[in-house]
C-alpha positions, 0 to 999 in steps of 0.5 A: 754642234747638235741639230734636233730635226724632223724629216722634211720639216723646216729644220732641213734648212739648217742641215743644208746650211751645215752641209754647204759649210762642210761642217760635221754635226750630230743630228737628233731626230724628233717625232713631232707628233709624240714630242719624243726623240727616237730613244724615247726621251721627252723633247719638251725640256729641250723646246717647250713648244715641242717644235724643231729646229733646235740647235745646241751649239758647241758652247752649249747654247740652245737656239730654237728659231730659224731666224736665229739658227741660220745666221748663227751657222753662217757666222760660225763658219764664215769661210762658207760665205752663207751670209753677208757681213754683219752691219751691211745693207746685204746683211739687212736684206738677208734678215728681210728675206729670212723674216719673209720666208718665216712669216709670210710663207712658212707660218702664213701659208704652208703651216695652215695648208699642211695642218690636217685639222684645218677647215676648208674655210681656212684652206680656202682663205690661205690659198687666196694669200699664196698669189700675192706672196709668190708674185713677189718672189716671182718678180724678184727671181726673174733675173736672179739665180739666188735671193741675194748675190750668191747662195746664202742661208736664206736660199737654204730656208726658201728651198726647204719651204718651197718643197712643201708646195707639192704636199699642200696644193700649191702649184709652183709651175704657176710661177715659172721663175719660182719653180725654176729657182726651186728646181735649180737650188734643189740640184745643188750637191749639198741640197740634194744630199740633204733632201735625199737623206730626209726623204728616206728618213721621212719614209721610215717615219711614216712606216713606223707610224703606220705600224704603230697604228695597225 
């Protein structure tokens, strides 16, 4: 299994899930600015959108969306219990949360806030959308440890996305249950390991880009 990733991007959710499952995988770093791999290989043939994550399965399939990749990983390693069984109400709830994280938080909030080309009007409009979405999460997490009854790939995705708050002007402390959830999930051994590795890789990436720009 091969994961194409960029440090601290949404591909981090798959790394976390693989670590939670105790699975060995090959990680291939992608520079999402140049759209090339570290060895200079063009990334566009792997994903025509130039985006991560992309998962190459052991069968050779290429999966290119978190909402497909994360359930696939969970189903491939059922002993890790990273997703409820297919066909159950809890599995439908998992898909609901993956959809919410992908559309309402990832794309709807954090992509425009993190876009260096976004205008002040776009940022202002997007920040107005934050409260409604995080209020929903706040209410859900007040008496819950996880999004569902136990840790799932949805939690791996959510902690990845919430990590972007510190770079985007969103103060998680305004939502105490959400903030506590983020801090709690970030301390899980598999999550902490994945974060530490990708923070280090992100620092290396920034150094390379600065050196290239000098």
